Structure formats: C-alpha cells, structure tokens
N, C-alpha and C positions, 0 to 999 in steps of 0.2 A: 205190394210188392205188383209189379206190373210187367208181363212178360206179351211184346204186342206182336202178335200175328199178322200179317200182313197179306191178306188172299187174292189171287189176283189184285190183288193193284201196288200198285210202286211208291213205296215210302213218302215219298219227294209230293206224289198229287195228295196226300192227304193232309204235310205238311202243308204244301203252298194251297190247296185247294180250289184244283185246277180242274180240267179235263170231266169225263165222268164223272164224279167222283164231290168235282166244287159246283157241274150243275147240280145231279142232285142235293145238295146243300142248301143249293139258293131254293129250289121248287121248296124243300119244306120251309123255310124258311118266310114263303110266301104265307103258307099255315097255319107254323107256329110261331115266329115270329119271337120272343125273345130266348127260349129254353136253345130255339137256336146255336141261340150267337157263344154261351156256356161250351156249349160240347165244341163247335168250331174249337175256341179256346185250349177246352183237355184234348182234341185231336189234334193238335200243332207242337202241344206238350210231348203226348204220346209218342205221333212220327219222332219225333230229334230221339227219344230210348232207342237201346239196339234190341232186335227179335226179331224174327221169322219173315224171310219176305219169296211167300211161293208164288212162284211164278211158273205156271212149264219145265213142272217136275211128276216123279214120282212120288199122288200123296199120300202113300199110307209111307214111305219113309220118310216125311214132311213129321205126320203126326207120329210115328215111333220118336224120332227126336227130340220131337215137344215135349212128351214126355216122360221122355228118359232125366228133363231135367228138369219137368214141375215133379215129378216122385223124389227125385236126390234133392231139390231146395224140404217137402214135404219130409222125408225120412232123418231129414238134418233139425230140421224142427222139432219135428216127436222124439227125435235123443238127447233132447235137454229134461232130462227129467230128474228129480230131487235121486241123492242115493241114496235112499230106502222111503221109495214108493207106497201107498199104504190106499189099499186100495184102487190102485191106477188101473190095471190091471184089465176087469172087462170090459172099463171106457172104451182104452186101446185098443181092445181085437175091433169094439164091435165102428171106432174112429175108422179102418181101415177096410173096411164091407164098403163106408162108403166110399 
C-alpha cells in the first residue's frame, strides 16, 4: 500500500517532472543514469495516487491526520486474526511498541 505525501511540492510537478523537481531529477540523471529512469517512472505512478499535499498549512495537523489514517490501516490489518490465536499475544504486544 502506498500513501503518498507531497511535502512542499505540487503533485503535478512530480507527475510531469517539471520545475524544481524536474531540475533535481535531471541533475541526478547526469550522475546516476540508469537508476533515475526507473525512479521517474515510479514517481509518475505515485503522483497519480490519492494522497496528501502539504503546503502552507499547519504541519502538525497534517501529521496527526496522516498518523490517524495509517493507524486505522494498521489496526484493521491486526484485527484479521484466527478465531482462537495461540501464542500470538506476546508478538502482538511487541508489534504495537514499534
């Protein structure tokens, strides 16, 4: 699952790889060549996903919102346990700490 967070960059800049974002990718491409092309393809794909666009706002509110969504996803995933799980309690408690 991918939850894109566009921090101080417009998703369209990432999708179309223009402006400062495109310039940075072009500079990387000069040094790293083949890897950057794959990164560009992946970034275009991610920029088409629904996510958060953090720009000119209360950063802590954005972080709290993202944390709530991620927490809901993680907790929902954790609830898919066997009807009578044996020996999972200690592992489950340990995973909550991380």
